[in-house]
Structures are given as C-alpha cells and as structure tokens.
N, C-alpha and C positions, 0 to 999 in steps of 0.2 A: 523588807520590813518597815511598818509604819514609824512615823516619829511625830512628836508635836512641834508646831510651829510656836517659836517662845514670843512672836510677836502680835500673835493671835489666840493661842492656846487652842487651834483646831488640829487635827491630826491630819498628817502628810504620808499620802500613798506614793510608791512608784507609779508612773503614769508614763506610757508609753507615748512619746513626741515624736522621733524620727525614726520612721521604719527604716529596715534595712537597707533597700535600693536607696534611699536618701542618704543613707552613713556612706556607704561605700562610693558614692558619687562624689561626696564630699572631699574623703581623702584621696580617691583615686585622680580627681581633679587636681588636688593639691600637688600630688605628686608629678603628675603629667607637666602641672605649667611652671613648679621649679625644675624640673630635668629639661625641659624644652628650653627654657632661659640658660641654663649652664651649656646644653648643646650648641646654642647658638654663639655662646663666647668661645668655646672650645674650636668651632669651624671645623674644617677640614674633612674627615670621614665622620666625624660626629653630627655633620648636617644630615644624614642619612636618618640618624634617628630623631634630629630636629623636626624634619618631615613626619614621619611617623608617630611622634607624639602629638603634633599638631593635628593630624588625622584623629588620633585618639580625643583629644579637646573637641574637635569637631563635633564627635559621636556623642560626648558625653554631654556637650552643651544641647545637643538635638533631644538627648533623651531627659534632661532636666525641663525643657519647654514642655515636653509631654507631660513627664511626671507632674509639672505642677498643675497639670488640670486633673488628673485622674489619681494621684498618688494619696498618701495616707492624709489624715486632716490638716497637720500640721506643716507639711509639705506643699500642699496646693498656695498659689499664689494668692487664692480668695482670702488665706487666713494671715496673709502680711501685706496685703494692699491696702495701705493707711490711707484716709483721707487727710488732708494736711491739719484740718483743725484738731484731728485724733494727735497727730505728730508733735504739734506745738504744745496739746496738755501733756504729753510724754513727757516733752524736754521742762515743763514748768512741774513735773511729779502730779498731775491732777487726772492720771487715768482710772477709768472705772473697775472695779472690780469684777464685773461680767465680760470687758472686752478682753481678758487673757492675754494682755500685751507680753506678761512676762513670760508666758508658755514656750512658744516658738519664737520666731523671729520677731525681736520689739522693731518699732519703728525706725530706730537707728541701723538695726543690722537688716533690717529690709531694704531700707536704701544702699545698705554696703553690698547687698545680694544683687539687686539688681542692676547696680553700677557696673560689678565686676563681671556678671553674666553678659552684660551689653559690650563692655571693652574687648572682652575675651570673644565675642562675635565678632566685632570688628576687626582684631588679630588675625583670627584665623581668617576672615575673608581676606583682608588685605595679602595675607601670603599666600594664597589660592591664586595670586595675579603676579606676585612677586618676582623678581629677577636680579640676582647680582651681576650679572654680565658677566660671570667669569665660568661657573659650572653649576650651578644651582639655580633652579627656576620653578614658580608655582606650576600645577598641573593646568590652570585653565591661562596661564599666560597667553597663549593664540588668541583668545577671544578679546584681548585688549591692545589699543594701540600703545608705542613704546612710550610717549607721553605719561599715558594714563598709568602704566605698569611703572613707570619711574617714580611717579608719586605717590602710588600704594606701597612701593617698595621704600620709599623714604618713611613713610607713615610705620610700617612693619619693622623697619630697624633701629627708629630712635624715637619717635614721641610714643608710639604706641608700646615698646619695649619697656620705657621707664614709666610710664604711668600703669603698667600692669604692676612693675616691682613694688610704686609707690603705694598701690591698694593692699597691694599682698603686705606690706609693711605695716600700713593702717589700720588693716585686720586683725594682725597679730597683736598689736600695740592694745586694741580695742579689747581683745579677749585676755589681755593683762590687766587691763585696768579693770574689767569686770571684777577680775579674780584677785586682786591687791585690793582695790578701794571698795567694791560692793559684795565682795566674798562672794560671789558666784562664777561657779565653775562651768565654764561654758565648753569645754573640750569632753569632760567626762560623759556628759548625755547624747554628743556626737559619736561617742565610742560604745555605748550600753544602751543607747535608745531611748533611756527612761530619765525622768526626773522626778524629786520629791514634791508632789504637790497635794492640793487639797482634791478629796475625791470626787467634787462636783465637777472638775475639769476634764471633758471628754478626751480621749485615747483615739491617736493614729492607728487606723486599720494595719496590723503588720502581720500577717499569717502567710501559710505556704502559696496558696493560691495568688494572693497579691505580688509573691515575691516573684511566681513563675511570669506571671502577666511582667512584670518591670523586666526580667529576663529577654522576654520574646519582645518588648518594645525597644529595649536596646539595641537587640540582634538586628532589628528592622531599620534602628536609626544607623548602625554601622554599615548595613547593607548601602543604605541610602548614601554615605560619604563615600562607601567605595564605589559608587556607581557615579557621584559628582567627580571625583578623582578621576577614573575612567573616561571621562569627556574630553582629557587633554590627549589620551593616545591616539 
C-alpha cells in the first residue's frame, strides 16, 4: 500500500530491498554466532556444536562473499562500498538524493557489515587451527606449529570472542538508535524484504530463479567448507 512522505509530499511505495537469500543469511548468521558463543561458554559436550556452528558460519560467510557480487542490487557490495568523502557527507547530513544512501546499508551500516564479516572470518580461520590441549582442536591443526596454534588459539578464545560480542552489541545498539531517535525500523525490512520508498528507487532482483541460484551457491560453499574440514582427516 502506497503512502505519502510527510516531508516531501511524494508517494511512497513498497520496494524490494533485501532479497530472500540475504534475509535468510542475516538471521541464520545471527543465530549461529550467538549459539556459537554460548556453546563455547558451556564447554564440555557443547563443543561439538561449537564446531558445527563454526563450520556453518564459515559456509554462510563464503556464500555472502559470492552473493555480494551476484545477489540483488542492494545486497551487492558495489551498492554500499562508499568513498570516504561520501561517508563524511553522510555524517554531515549532506547526502545527495540520487545516491540512495538510506535504501540499503548506509555508510555507517556498511562499515559495520564489512567489519563484522572480516572479524567473523578471522575468528573462523583461527578456530580451524586452534587447540585447547585437552580434547578439542581445529581440523587443520596439523598444518601449523605448536607456537602458531597457541597464538591463534589465544586470539580465538579471548580477543576475537570479545570483539565479536562487542560488535554484535554495537549493531543492536545502532538498530535501537535508528528506531528510537530516527524513527527508522531496520528490522522490519530485513524480515519482509520491503521498504516504503519513492517509486524511482530501483528494486533488488528477488524471484524464483535468483533464489534457486542462491541455494546452489550456498550448497557449493557448504561443500567447499566440508572439503576444507576433511583436509584434517
């Protein structure tokens, strides 16, 4: 249902911003990351799930990197890879209308996305070589020295874990800030895929074929992760 923008008087229409694969990725990653942290804190038998969840995060991140190149318009990295001057103008409230900085990830949101993907990739990578010297070790432990594994394990269990927790808390705080202070609901569009926007805003591709392609790509990513893990056998 179309509505009028009270600020400009122009008509707003539902526009598909987040395609279904991106939405599933977002919520699946959130669930896996939170569950992974909890399973690490629990230890013991829960570590079996910690490893499984880590592999799931690995596959999800690999998929997102590919989908960032071929996914829906607003899911592509090109849509939210901003130049420094664009970010500065956004912070000063001087964004140009044709830049559509409010549609997908705005410059601050883009920084959060790239930061979280990078830190999670580092966490997964260090976990592959980690060793608690008791009963749990990463599948690729045999490929590094004891000293290297000790260094990677220290990062994985300490700095990396708390950095991820900090970024997740910051992400939630930002969502609440936009909801309370700017009256922008960022959660709703990540559930439904649509935002109320001006009619000239281009929509993301999100049809049956693109979803099948995404499913095939994720299956290939999962197979790739399985292959990497099997290298330790």
